[in-house]
Each structure stands twice: as C-alpha cells, then as structure tokens.
C-alpha positions as CSV (number, residue, x, y, z in Angstrom):
1,M,0.0,0.0,0.0
2,I,1.1,3.5,-0.6
3,G,1.1,5.6,2.6
4,Y,3.2,8.7,1.8
5,I,4.3,10.5,-1.4
6,T,6.7,13.2,-2.1
7,G,7.0,14.6,-5.6
8,K,6.5,17.3,-8.0
9,P,2.9,18.4,-8.6
10,L,2.0,18.5,-12.4
11,F,-1.6,19.5,-12.6
12,E,-5.0,19.5,-11.0
13,G,-8.2,17.9,-12.1
14,D,-11.7,17.6,-10.8
15,G,-11.1,17.2,-7.0
16,S,-7.6,15.7,-7.6
17,I,-4.0,16.4,-8.4
18,V,-1.2,14.5,-10.3
19,I,2.1,14.2,-8.6
20,D,5.2,13.1,-10.5
21,V,7.3,10.7,-8.4
22,H,10.5,9.7,-10.4
23,G,8.6,9.7,-13.8
24,V,5.3,8.1,-12.5
25,G,2.3,10.3,-12.2
26,Y,0.0,9.5,-9.3
27,L,-3.6,10.7,-9.4
28,I,-4.6,11.7,-5.9
29,A,-8.0,12.9,-4.7
30,C,-7.7,15.7,-2.1
31,T,-9.6,18.6,-0.6
32,P,-9.7,21.9,-2.5
33,Q,-7.5,23.4,0.2
34,T,-4.9,20.8,-0.4
35,Q,-5.2,21.3,-4.1
36,S,-4.5,25.0,-3.9
37,L,-1.5,24.4,-1.6
38,V,0.0,21.7,-3.7
39,L,-0.1,23.7,-7.0
40,S,1.8,26.6,-5.3
41,Q,4.7,24.3,-4.4
42,T,7.6,22.9,-6.5
43,E,7.7,19.7,-4.3
44,I,5.0,18.4,-2.0
45,S,4.6,15.6,0.5
46,L,1.2,14.0,1.2
47,F,0.0,11.4,3.6
48,I,-1.9,8.8,1.5
49,H,-4.8,6.5,2.1
50,T,-5.0,3.8,-0.5
51,I,-8.4,2.1,-1.3
52,V,-8.2,-0.9,-3.5
53,R,-11.3,-2.2,-5.2
54,E,-12.1,-4.7,-7.8
55,T,-11.9,-2.2,-10.6
56,A,-9.8,0.7,-9.2
57,L,-6.9,1.6,-7.0
58,D,-7.8,5.1,-5.4
59,L,-5.4,7.4,-3.6
60,Y,-6.5,10.1,-1.2
61,G,-3.9,12.7,-0.1
62,F,-3.7,14.8,3.1
63,E,-1.4,17.5,4.4
64,T,-1.5,16.3,8.0
65,K,-1.6,13.1,9.9
66,N,-4.7,14.5,11.7
67,E,-6.5,14.8,8.4
68,L,-5.6,11.2,7.5
69,F,-6.7,10.0,11.0
70,F,-10.1,11.7,10.6
71,F,-10.5,10.3,7.1
72,K,-10.0,6.7,8.2
73,K,-12.4,7.2,11.2
74,L,-15.1,8.7,8.9
75,L,-14.8,5.7,6.6
76,D,-15.8,3.4,9.5
77,V,-19.2,5.2,9.7
78,S,-21.9,3.4,7.7
79,G,-23.3,5.6,4.9
80,I,-20.0,7.7,4.5
81,G,-17.9,6.8,1.6
82,P,-14.4,8.1,0.5
83,R,-15.9,11.1,-1.4
84,S,-18.1,12.2,1.4
85,A,-15.3,11.7,3.9
86,L,-13.1,13.9,1.8
87,A,-15.8,16.5,1.6
88,I,-16.1,16.4,5.3
89,I,-12.4,16.9,5.8
90,G,-12.5,19.8,3.4
91,L,-15.2,21.5,5.4
92,A,-13.0,22.8,8.2
93,S,-9.9,22.1,10.2
94,T,-9.8,18.7,12.0
95,D,-9.9,20.5,15.3
96,T,-13.3,22.1,14.4
97,L,-14.6,18.8,13.1
98,Y,-13.6,17.1,16.3
99,Q,-15.4,19.7,18.3
100,A,-18.6,19.4,16.0
101,I,-18.7,15.7,16.5
102,I,-18.0,15.7,20.3
103,N,-20.6,18.4,20.9
104,N,-23.1,16.8,18.6
105,N,-23.3,19.9,16.2
106,I,-25.6,18.4,13.6
107,D,-26.2,21.7,11.8
108,F,-22.4,22.1,11.2
109,L,-22.0,18.6,9.9
110,T,-25.0,18.7,7.6
111,S,-23.5,21.6,5.8
112,V,-21.6,19.1,3.6
113,S,-23.5,18.2,0.5
114,G,-24.9,14.6,0.7
115,I,-24.7,14.5,4.6
116,G,-28.2,14.5,6.0
117,K,-29.3,14.9,9.6
118,K,-29.4,11.0,10.1
119,T,-26.0,10.5,8.8
120,A,-24.6,13.4,10.8
121,E,-26.2,12.0,14.0
122,R,-24.8,8.5,13.2
123,M,-21.4,10.1,12.7
124,C,-21.6,11.7,16.2
125,I,-22.7,8.6,17.8
126,E,-20.2,6.2,16.2
127,L,-17.2,8.5,16.3
128,R,-17.4,10.0,19.8
129,D,-15.6,7.1,21.4
130,K,-13.2,6.5,18.4
131,L,-11.9,10.0,18.6
132,K,-10.3,9.6,22.0
133,N,-6.8,9.2,20.4
134,Y,-7.2,12.5,18.5
135,S,-4.1,14.5,18.9
136,G,-5.1,18.0,17.7
137,N,-6.2,21.1,19.5
138,T,-9.4,20.0,21.4
139,D,-9.9,23.3,23.0
140,I,-11.6,24.9,20.1
141,K,-15.3,25.5,20.6
142,I,-17.9,26.0,17.8
143,Q,-20.4,28.7,18.6
144,K,-24.1,28.4,17.8
145,D,-23.9,31.8,16.1
146,D,-21.2,30.4,13.7
147,I,-24.0,29.0,11.6
148,D,-25.2,32.6,11.0
149,V,-21.8,33.6,9.9
150,I,-21.6,30.6,7.5
151,D,-25.0,31.4,6.1
152,A,-24.1,35.0,5.6
153,L,-20.8,34.0,3.8
154,I,-22.8,31.6,1.5
155,A,-25.2,34.3,0.7
156,L,-22.3,36.5,-0.4
157,G,-21.4,33.7,-2.9
158,Y,-18.8,31.7,-1.1
159,T,-19.0,27.9,-0.9
160,K,-19.7,26.2,2.4
161,A,-16.1,24.8,2.6
162,Q,-14.7,28.3,2.0
163,A,-16.9,29.7,4.7
164,H,-16.0,27.1,7.2
165,R,-12.4,27.3,6.5
166,A,-12.3,31.0,6.8
167,L,-14.4,30.9,10.1
168,S,-12.0,28.4,11.6
169,E,-9.2,31.0,11.1
170,V,-11.0,33.8,12.8
171,S,-9.7,34.6,16.3
172,Q,-11.6,32.9,19.1
173,E,-11.6,36.2,21.0
174,I,-14.1,37.6,18.5
175,K,-17.6,37.0,19.9
176,D,-19.9,39.3,17.8
177,T,-21.5,37.7,14.6
178,N,-21.0,40.8,12.5
179,E,-17.3,41.1,13.5
180,K,-16.9,37.4,12.7
181,I,-18.4,38.0,9.3
182,K,-16.0,40.9,8.7
183,A,-13.0,39.0,9.8
184,S,-14.0,36.0,7.6
185,L,-14.3,38.3,4.6
186,K,-10.8,39.6,5.2
187,I,-9.4,36.1,5.3
188,L,-11.3,35.1,2.1
189,N,-10.0,38.3,0.3
C-alpha cells in the first residue's frame, strides 16, 4: 500500500491532483484546500490512504496526519464513503470537526453536500468514542452563532467549505457575529 508520497505536482483535475514521483504520475484525490496548496509548491509531500477495489486503486492525499486519521475514522461510519469523507475533511480544520462531533453539532455537519441529519447523528454517535486518540487542539469551541456567519458568507457567494475554513481561522476572541463575518471576509479576500 502507498502511505506517503513526495513529488512534483504536475496539474490538478476535478477534485484531484497528479504528482510526479520519479517519472510516474500518481492521481490523488484531495480537498480543495490541499489542491490550492499543492499547486503553489515545487515539491510536495502528502500522507496517502489507498483504497483498493475490484476495478480501481484510489489514492486520497492529506497534508497532515490528523486529516488522515479523521478520514480513516469517517470511513468506518456506515453511509460515508471516501468522497463524502473527503468533503467532510475539506469542510473545516480537523480540530473544528472534532469539536462538532464531540458536541453533537448536527447543523455544522449537515452543511456538507450529501450528509443529511441522520448520517450526521450517526457520525456523532459512532465517532465520539473512536476519537479519544485524536491529537489535535481539542480546546476549540464551535459557537451556535457560527451557523449565522456561515449562512451570511454563503449568501455572499462563497462555498460552504470556503466559509467554514475562513471561520476556523477567525480569532476565538471575536464573539460578535458581525465582527466574525468581517474577519472571515478579510481572510477570504
């Protein structure tokens, strides 16, 4: 199995990139954030999860071990396949996802296309105990008014993933919803 790749990024496709490793181009599915990072580098290293099926060998690439850890845990939840798990990882930082699952924040988790309320509830129930070994920053808290910030950013034309990513970078000291929107817009621009 392939577990780690270092090489030169060649080009991006629909939700994937091609990395040249000594003359062999590996097609690797990844989040939009990883895609944008990879293409700005001359050489990149990614943690890889390999899925072998009867008709395909699929590679999924991640910048950090925590993203890979989360991806593997999400695949254990019934009803979540590799593409859905990748979309969830692309939604926000793994620290934010951890808090959403631990705090049973269904509204946050259902903002991923294809993840409904029942799947989000199942994800929280099944992963709560499995995430005990998570090594990220577990002190980040998702505020209930963050949903309003996300909705406002989406109304302004940003995707849900962009909105969540920007909000995760906003200082935790900012409490006012309007100030969070302004800070998120600065990050996005």
